[in-house]
Backbone bond lengths (Angstrom), bond angles and torsions (degrees), N, CA, C in turn:
res aa  C-N    CA-C-N  psi(-1)  N-CA   C-N-CA  omega(-1)  CA-C   N-CA-C  phi
1 M - - - 1.451 - - 1.519 109.80 -
2 E 1.302 115.35 135.65 1.456 121.33 177.11 1.520 107.81 -105.20
3 E 1.333 116.22 130.59 1.451 121.71 -174.81 1.520 109.59 -113.74
4 S 1.332 116.80 140.56 1.456 120.02 175.82 1.518 109.63 -150.40
5 E 1.334 115.36 153.11 1.454 120.30 175.49 1.522 107.81 -67.02
6 L 1.325 116.33 145.36 1.460 120.24 -178.06 1.524 110.18 -76.41
7 I 1.314 115.65 109.56 1.463 122.03 172.86 1.518 105.05 -114.58
8 I 1.303 115.43 97.79 1.453 120.77 -167.09 1.524 112.96 -61.42
9 E 1.327 118.10 -31.19 1.457 120.46 -179.48 1.529 111.67 -65.01
10 K 1.331 117.22 -24.76 1.460 120.89 -178.07 1.526 112.61 -95.70
11 E 1.306 118.18 -6.72 1.463 121.80 -177.77 1.523 109.29 -108.84
12 Q 1.303 117.19 122.03 1.457 121.54 178.11 1.521 107.73 -102.42
13 L 1.328 116.36 106.27 1.456 120.65 -176.14 1.525 112.91 -111.11
14 H 1.334 118.12 4.06 1.463 121.27 177.85 1.529 109.54 -57.34
15 D 1.301 116.96 134.84 1.471 125.50 -179.68 1.524 113.83 73.90
16 S 1.333 118.57 -0.56 1.462 120.02 172.95 1.529 108.36 -72.74
17 I 1.324 116.71 156.93 1.464 121.40 -173.30 1.525 110.63 -111.33
18 V 1.335 116.29 127.21 1.461 121.48 174.11 1.527 107.55 -76.65
19 K 1.337 115.81 116.91 1.467 121.58 -177.98 1.526 111.92 -90.44
20 E 1.337 116.58 -44.07 1.458 119.57 179.22 1.516 109.94 -161.00
21 I 1.319 114.47 157.00 1.459 122.18 177.24 1.523 107.25 -124.99
22 L 1.331 115.63 125.74 1.461 121.53 -178.83 1.525 109.08 -115.40
23 I 1.317 116.43 130.07 1.460 121.79 178.31 1.525 107.68 -115.38
24 D 1.325 116.38 123.91 1.463 121.75 177.75 1.526 107.22 -114.53
25 R 1.322 116.00 98.94 1.463 119.86 -176.08 1.522 111.60 -65.92
26 K 1.328 117.16 -37.04 1.467 120.12 -179.37 1.526 110.71 -63.05
27 E 1.327 116.83 -45.33 1.468 121.73 -179.24 1.530 112.61 -85.24
28 E 1.335 117.18 -5.84 1.470 122.93 -177.69 1.527 111.17 55.21
29 S 1.333 115.36 48.20 1.461 119.01 -179.41 1.528 110.76 -131.24
30 V 1.329 114.32 155.56 1.459 122.44 173.79 1.520 106.25 -128.31
31 V 1.331 116.26 130.63 1.458 121.80 178.50 1.523 107.71 -120.30
32 I 1.333 115.86 125.11 1.462 121.31 175.88 1.517 106.93 -110.86
33 R 1.321 116.30 115.74 1.466 121.23 179.43 1.521 108.36 -91.66
34 V 1.329 114.76 130.52 1.463 122.00 -171.76 1.522 110.18 -129.98
35 T 1.328 116.24 136.08 1.460 121.62 167.76 1.519 105.97 -93.67
36 T 1.315 117.11 120.30 1.462 121.16 -171.90 1.519 112.36 -79.03
37 A 1.331 114.50 153.79 1.462 121.36 177.10 1.524 108.75 -72.98
38 E 1.312 117.60 129.17 1.467 122.13 -175.12 1.523 112.43 -60.96
39 L 1.316 117.41 -32.29 1.466 121.20 -179.56 1.526 111.38 -57.82
40 Y 1.334 117.03 -40.51 1.460 121.63 -175.41 1.524 113.06 -95.14
41 Y 1.326 117.37 -25.93 1.464 122.87 -177.97 1.525 109.55 -130.80
42 P 1.318 118.98 70.40 1.470 119.56 -175.42 1.528 114.19 -63.02
43 E 1.331 118.37 -24.82 1.462 120.61 -177.51 1.528 113.16 -105.78
44 T 1.312 118.16 -4.70 1.458 121.88 -178.16 1.518 108.33 -118.27
45 E 1.304 116.49 126.67 1.455 119.72 -179.33 1.516 113.38 -100.21
46 A 1.329 116.87 -24.14 1.455 118.97 -175.49 1.520 110.76 -145.64
47 I 1.324 114.20 142.25 1.458 121.24 173.42 1.522 108.10 -136.25
48 S 1.311 115.45 163.16 1.460 121.61 170.14 1.517 107.62 -123.84
49 I 1.315 115.82 132.45 1.461 121.84 170.71 1.524 104.75 -95.80
50 I 1.326 116.47 121.76 1.459 120.93 -175.22 1.522 109.54 -116.28
51 A 1.325 115.68 123.70 1.461 122.45 174.69 1.522 106.99 -102.79
52 E 1.336 116.42 121.48 1.461 121.35 -178.41 1.517 110.14 -105.50
53 Q 1.323 115.89 143.46 1.465 123.03 -175.61 1.527 109.32 53.76
54 A 1.319 115.18 51.70 1.464 121.44 -179.74 1.525 110.34 -72.32
55 S 1.325 115.67 138.86 1.461 120.61 179.09 1.525 112.25 -116.88
56 Y 1.332 116.76 -13.61 1.466 119.85 -178.13 1.518 109.24 -152.94
57 F 1.341 115.65 138.93 1.463 121.09 177.50 1.520 108.29 -146.93
58 T 1.322 116.26 133.98 1.459 120.90 173.19 1.523 108.60 -144.69
59 C 1.316 115.34 146.93 1.466 120.97 -179.00 1.523 108.21 -148.37
60 S 1.327 116.17 103.37 1.466 118.33 177.14 1.523 109.36 -76.76
61 M 1.327 115.87 151.72 1.466 121.18 179.11 1.531 108.97 -138.90
62 K 1.341 115.66 50.12 1.463 121.38 -177.51 1.524 112.86 -95.97
63 N 1.324 117.75 -15.40 1.469 123.37 177.46 1.535 113.85 53.39
64 P 1.347 118.98 52.64 1.468 119.05 -177.68 1.529 113.91 -63.87
65 W 1.321 118.25 -23.19 1.472 121.23 179.09 1.523 111.52 -104.29
66 G 1.322 117.63 6.77 1.463 122.15 -175.76 1.517 109.87 106.05
67 R 1.322 116.67 161.35 1.470 121.41 -176.21 1.524 111.86 -68.11
68 S 1.324 115.76 136.20 1.461 121.76 174.99 1.520 109.39 -166.30
69 C 1.324 116.00 144.43 1.469 122.46 174.16 1.523 110.60 -107.27
70 S 1.336 116.93 7.47 1.468 121.87 -176.52 1.521 111.14 -91.60
71 I 1.327 114.66 147.43 1.463 122.05 178.84 1.521 109.53 -83.08
72 N 1.325 115.67 135.71 1.457 121.18 173.06 1.523 109.46 -91.08
73 E 1.345 116.54 -56.68 1.464 119.76 176.79 1.517 110.38 -153.95
74 V 1.326 114.58 158.43 1.461 122.45 178.66 1.520 107.63 -125.65
75 V 1.335 115.58 130.69 1.464 120.71 179.69 1.523 108.23 -129.33
76 K 1.330 116.03 130.42 1.465 121.64 175.99 1.517 108.03 -113.23
77 K 1.342 115.77 123.96 1.465 122.25 178.08 1.522 107.37 -127.03
78 G 1.320 116.58 103.24 1.461 120.13 -178.88 1.514 110.99 61.07
79 N 1.337 116.51 -121.65 1.465 120.16 -178.73 1.531 112.31 -94.66
80 R 1.330 117.37 16.33 1.468 121.96 -179.20 1.524 110.51 -117.36
81 L 1.334 115.29 133.96 1.459 122.07 175.90 1.519 107.59 -119.05
82 E 1.337 116.13 127.10 1.459 121.10 177.32 1.519 108.81 -119.57
83 I 1.318 115.75 126.54 1.456 122.31 176.84 1.520 106.89 -112.86
84 E 1.329 115.59 112.85 1.462 120.02 176.38 1.521 108.08 -90.28
85 M 1.311 115.38 122.32 1.457 120.93 179.76 1.533 109.57 -86.12
86 Q 1.317 117.43 158.29 1.457 120.91 177.46 1.527 111.70 -70.17
87 S 1.316 116.93 -6.90 1.466 122.25 172.99 1.527 111.15 -81.71
88 G 1.349 116.56 -12.10 1.459 121.51 -175.20 1.517 112.66 94.67
89 D 1.318 117.34 -7.54 1.461 121.15 177.82 1.526 110.44 -77.53
90 I 1.334 115.31 158.75 1.463 121.77 -179.38 1.526 109.31 -122.93
91 I 1.331 115.33 131.97 1.462 122.06 168.68 1.523 105.29 -103.16
92 M 1.330 117.30 124.05 1.460 119.93 -178.97 1.525 109.63 -127.71
93 I 1.325 114.41 133.86 1.464 121.10 179.19 1.521 108.41 -133.27
94 E 1.328 116.08 136.12 1.459 121.60 168.57 1.523 106.52 -112.12
95 A 1.339 115.78 129.81 1.463 120.52 -176.70 1.520 110.15 -155.95
96 E 1.337 115.55 163.61 1.462 120.81 177.63 1.522 111.75 -67.89
97 S 1.337 117.15 -36.60 1.464 119.52 -179.89 1.522 110.35 -152.34
98 F 1.328 114.21 158.16 1.462 122.64 177.99 1.520 107.79 -131.67
99 K 1.328 115.91 142.79 1.460 119.38 174.19 1.521 109.16 -145.40
100 I 1.323 114.40 160.74 1.456 121.55 176.37 1.517 107.69 -113.52
101 V 1.316 115.94 132.98 1.454 121.84 174.59 1.519 106.73 -115.32
102 K 1.335 116.01 119.15 1.461 120.74 177.16 1.514 107.52 -87.26
103 E 1.311 116.73 125.11 1.468 121.17 -174.11 1.510 111.81 -101.30
């Protein structure tokens, strides 16, 4: 596994698929497992976005634009990460740090 700090401007996650979200309350972490879009990651099939020392997590599942598990865009602002899904739902996490692990 290759690990790197999450620098959102360098990571293209559009059309990648959110496979699962794991919340570990004891470790105060959130792990989002993603199957990457082949166009942007031809040699990498899976990554994990890891939020460490997470203090807030929300994930709407109302599908205002229709059902989808694909990512539209990811924006990181300070200690907040927002993942807009192609369904129109938002996954939001506040944490001390974020990193990407390429699996």
